[in-house]
N, C-alpha and C positions, 0 to 999 in steps of 0.2 A: 590491586584495587580496581583498575579499570575494567578488567574482564568480569569482575563481580557486579559492576555497575551497568556496563553496556551489553545489551543483547544484540539480536540481529537487526534491530531497528532503533538504535539509540537507547536512552534510559527510560524504563517504563515500570509502573507499579501503581499501588493505591495512593491517590493524592493525599498528602499529609503524613504518610508513613515513609520511613527510609526505603529507598533512596530519594523519595519525592517529598521529604520534609523540608521546611523552609531553609534550615541551615545548610543542608546538603545542596539544595538547588542554588542557593546564593554562592556557595563554594564552587559549584560547577561553572557558574557565570564568571567568577573571579579567575578560575583556572583557565577557562577559554580566553579571557582577556589577557592574561599573562602570556599564554601561548601566542596570541596574535601580536602582542608587543614584541616578543622575541623574534618572530619570523615574518613580521610585516615589512612593508616598504619603509625605507629610511625616511624619516621626517614626516611621514604621513600618519595622521591620527586615525586608527582603525574605527570603522563604523559598522555595526552589526544590525542586520534586519531581524526583527522578531515578529512572528505571526502566530496565530492560535486558532483552534476550532472553537466550538460553542460551549465546551465543558465549563461548568460553574467554577472549577478550580483553575481555569486557564489564566485568569487575570493576575491572581496573586503569584502564580508560578512565573509568569512573564515579568512581573515586577521584581521578583527575587533574582531572576537571571540578569535583568538589567542592572539591579543594584550591585551584583557581583562584577559585572563588566565595568561599571562606573568606578568601582574601587581601583581598577587597574588602568584608569585613564582612557577607557574605550567608550565611545558614544553608542547609544542604542536608539534605533528608530522603530517605532511600533507601526505595523501595518494593520492592526486590528484583526478581525475575523477574516481569514483567508485560507485557501487550500494549501496543502503541502507542495503540490507542483507549482503553485503560485509563488511560494517562498523560494523554491529552487530557481525558477525563471528570473525572478526579480533580483535575487542575489547575484546571479551571473551577469545580468544585463545592466544592473544599477550601480555597479562600482562598489558594492559592499565587500568588506573583508571576510564576512561569514554570514550565514543565515541560521536562525533558530526557529523551529516550529514546535509549538506546544500542543501536543496531541497524542492520544493513545490509539489513533486510527480506528480500527474495528473493535477495540476492546470495550468492556462494559463501562457504564457511566461513572462508576466510582474510581476508575483508573485514569491516569494521565501519563504523559511522557514528554520527553525532550529529544528532538531530532536535530542534528547539527549538519550544516552544509558548508563546504568550502567556498571560496570566492568564485570557483568555476561552476558552481551549482550542483556538484556531486556531493553525496553524503561522505562524511569523513571516513578515511580508511581506519582499519584497526590500529595501525601504528600511531596515527594522530590521536585517536581516542585514548590510546595507552598513555600518550604524553599528557593529555588533559587529566586523566585519572591519577597519574603520578603527582601532578601538582597539588592534588587534594591531601597528599601526605606532608605538605609543607604549609602549615597554617600561618607561618610568618612571612608570607609573600609581601613584598614591598607595596605600599599603597600611597599613590600620589595625594597631594593636598591642594587646596585652593584651586587655581585655574587648571591644575593638572587632572582634576577629577572629571570623569566623563559626564556627558549630558544625555538625558533620555527625553525623547519627544515623539509626538505622533506625526506621521508623515501621510498626508492625504493623497488619494488618487492611485495608490499602488495596485489595489484590486482591479481597478479599471484598466490599467496597463496590461495586466495578465488576461483579462477578459477580451480585450481587443486582439491580442495575439492568438487566442484560441479561435475566435470568430473568423479571423483572417484565413485560417487553415481549412474552413468549411466551404460548402457550396450552398446555393439557395435550396431551402427545404419547403418551398411553397406547396401547399396541398398536403403536407404531412401533419399529423398530430403526434406530439411527443409528450408522453407522461414522464415527468421528472420526479423521482423519489430522492430527496436531498438528505434523508436520514437525520433531520434536525441538526445537521452538521455544518462543516465549513462552506459547503456549496449551496446553502439554503437560499442565497440570493443570486450568486453567480450562475448556478446551474440553469435555472429557468431563463435568465436574461440572455444567455448565450443562444439558446434555440429560438427565442423570440426574435433576436436580431437576424437570425438566418431565415426568418419568414415562416417558421412553423407555428401552428396553433399549439400552445403549451398548456398542459394540465399539471400544476405543481402540487405534489403531496408531501407531507412531512417537511415542508419548506418554511420553517420558522426558526428564529434564534432561540432555541430551547435546549440547552445542554442537559437538562434533566431528563430528556427523552432520547438523547443521541444514541442511535443504533438499536433502540428498543423495539423489536418486532418490525423493523423496517430497514430500508437501505440495502446495500449489497450483501449484508449478512442474513437477510430474510426477505425473499422476493415475493412473498405471498400477497402483500398489499398491492405491490406494483402490478403483479400478474392479474389480480382481480380488477384493477382499474383499466388495464389494457383490454381485458376480455369484455368488460362492460361496454367499452367503446366499439369493439368489434360486433357485439350483439346489437348495437344501435345502427349497424351498417357502415361503420367507419373502417374500411379495409386497409387504410394507409396509416394505421396507428401502431407506434412502437413505444417501448418504455426503456428508460435507463435508470439505474439505481447506483448511487454513490455510497461510499462508507463515510465515517466521521470526518476524515480529512481529505476525502475525494482523490486519493491516489489510486483508488480502485473504481471499476465500473463493471456492472453486469447488466444484462439486457433481457427484454421480453420482445419477441418478434410479432409479426402481423397475424400469426395464428394463435398467439397466447403462449407459445413455447418459450422455455427459459434458455438463455444463452450465457455461457460463462467466459472466462478469459481464454480458454482453449479455442472456442468458436471465434472470438475476436482476433486472436493471433493467426488462425488459419485464413480468415478473410483478408486481413491486412497483408499477410505474407504473399498470398497468391496475387493480389493486386500489384504489390511491389515487383514481384517476379515478372509479371506480364508487362510492366512498364520499364523493366530493366534497372530498377533502383533497389535491388536486394543484394548487397555485397555477399559474394560467396554462395548465393542461392541457399542461404541457411538462416535459421532462427535459433534462439536459445530459449528453451523452456525449462521445466524443473522435473525432478523425480516424481512429482505429484501429477504431472500432466497425463491425461488419459491416453492410453495406447491408441485409441481411435484417432487422436490428433496426429500421432506419429505416422499412422498408415495413410491418412488423408494427405499429409504433406508429402509423403513418399510418392503418391500418385501424381502430385503436382510437381514432382522433381525438385523438391525442396528438402534439404537435410535438416534434422532437428537434433540439437545438442541438449543434453540434460545437465542442469546445474542443481546444487542443493537447494532446498526450499528457502526462500527469502529473496526479495527483489535485489538486495545488495549483491548476492551471489550470482544472480542472473546478469546484473550489470557488469560484475567483474569478468565473467566469461565473455560477454559481448565486447568489452574493451580489449580484452586479451586477444580475441580472435578477429577483431576488426568488423564485427557484425553490428548492424544498426537497429535490429528489431528483436525483441524478446518479451517474455511475459510469464505470468503464472495463471493457473486455473482459477485462483481466487479473484482475478480481475485486474491485477497489476499488469499493465502493458507499458513497456519502455520503448519509445521511438526516439532514438538519438538524433534524428533529423528535426525533431520538434522540441524535446526537453531532455533533461538529464535524470529524470526519475519517473516512476509510474505517474500517469496523469489521466485521471478518470474523464474529465470533460474533453480533453483532447482525443482520447480513445473514442469516445462517443461521436464527436464531430467528424473524425476521419473515417470511422466505420460507416456512418450514415452517408458520407460523401461517396464512398465506393458504391453503395446501393443506388444512390441518386444518379451518379454519372452513368451507371450501367442500365438504369431504368428497370431494375428488378427489385424484388422484395428481399429484405434481410433474411427471411426464412429460406429463400432459394439459395442464397450464398452460403448459408450454414448447413444445408441439408446433406452435404457430402461427408460430414463428420458423423460417423456411427459411434456413439458413445458406448463403451463397454461398461457393464455394471460395475460400479465403484462404490465402496462403503468406506466412510471415514468416521471413526469413533474416537472421541476425545475422552481420555481417562484423567480425571483430576488427581494429582499427586502432590505430596509435600516435597519429595526429592525426585527431580527429573532424571537423576542418574539411575533410577529403578529400571529404565529401559535397557540397561546393561546387566541386569541381574541374571544369574545362571538359568533360573526357571523361565524367564522371559525369552532368553536366547534360544533355549530348547524348544519353546512353543513356536517361535518364529521358524526354526529349522523344520519342525514338523509341518507347519503351514506351507512352507516352500516345497516340501516333498509332495504334499497333497495337490498343490496347484500345478506343479510341473511347468512346462513351457506355455501352458494355456492361461497363465495368470501371474500375478506378482503381488508381493506384500512389502510394505514399508512401515517400519516402526521408528518413530523419532520423537525426541523431546521438543516441545515448542520452544522457540526462541524468545517469545514475548509473554507467555502465560505459564502458570504451574500445571502443565498438561503433558501427557504423553499421547501422541497421535498415532492411531493405527489405521493405515490405508490398505485396502485389499481390492484388487481387480481380478475378475475371472470371467469366463465366457457365459456363465449363467448366474442369475441373481441369488438363487438359493445357496450355492457354494460360496459365493462372495460373502453373504451374511453369516453363514456358519463359521467360516474361517476367521472373519473379523471378530466376531463375538467370542470365539474360543480364545484368541490371543488377548483380547481386552480383558477377559475374565482372569487370565493368569496375571496380568499386570495389576489388576485390582487386588488379587490375593497377595501378590508380592509386596504391594504398597502397604496393605493392612499388616502383614507380618513385620515389615520394617518399622511401622509405628509401634507395634506391640513390644518390639525389642528395645525401643528407646524409652 
């Protein structure tokens, strides 16, 4: 049951439909509460922190989770609209037994999701998620009554505590202009405030509590609006203007530099890793990236005498590799950057603050710090499917083998099912754009045909 519910980043789907219907969501809250009662501290009543992004379905999902927790005698504290890294930080530092974030991150507006954090601020392991999932098979869970029932309440000031922590990690940005694209998401208020407190002139776009527009043509999933805003400032003669875009729950960040060029998680990881190595604070002189990270990052890190380990796609797998190897810095091309010296999960605002601090301390442009990364042409095609297992169909495997033969040592291909959406993703890198596009489209076409044949057979 658990693995049917939990993907690479919690439970996710269309709000109101299984597994995000009210009954299942309430049952998940109850199952989490039962697990906390069984494994919690003796005599201590568990308290769970609940936060959410701006999605319109967020409040009823949060209420349903809290209702399930209360049935098991567990208290719930609402933080309101807050970022995923904010929930992780506050859970770890605030004495909470667990944290719950209601968000579908970068997914479309109709989706939502539930992410679970342990008391240490890390996302729950597969084993613990399995325990929670198994509890759903037991609808006869004991339910306290009277004073034994949990209490749900709003706790003020939590977002401010997280904001102060992020600001404290930065340096003065006097003379900078920072365009902040909050994607109508969880950082709509926190994001601009952070850079204002650091002394920057802030231009906030898509910074409203409007879940009906979350991630729509904006934020880290679409940098066009941010790039246009930064380039407009540059055209006015403002040469010290940069931009940062967050996704719906702000665990990702992408950037636009002082020339209007786009920077992703690979650029951020390179800049932060080199700075850490120079300051002697990069354990093992190594970072963890993913199989999606551009080969240009690997080569730039090699020049800087920094090793790069590749993990499967998903920030939880990056984190697992980091913890297993004792590494402190890792990330994904998509904009997740995990800095275990700062937080226990991807943290978009923290990534931006620390990245800008590197440039400010060195007195150089962000563009100059990123210029040593030569990005190889990379094409990513998302093929919508009903069954993600189609990625293992014989015809698809044969197409991948043919692509690998064509690319040889000068390129690479990765075909994988998405862990959060009904998609199969095709990524191709090659030395020239034409080959990259041709190979990617050829494999994507085979996947589409295989998916269509599968539907016809059923």
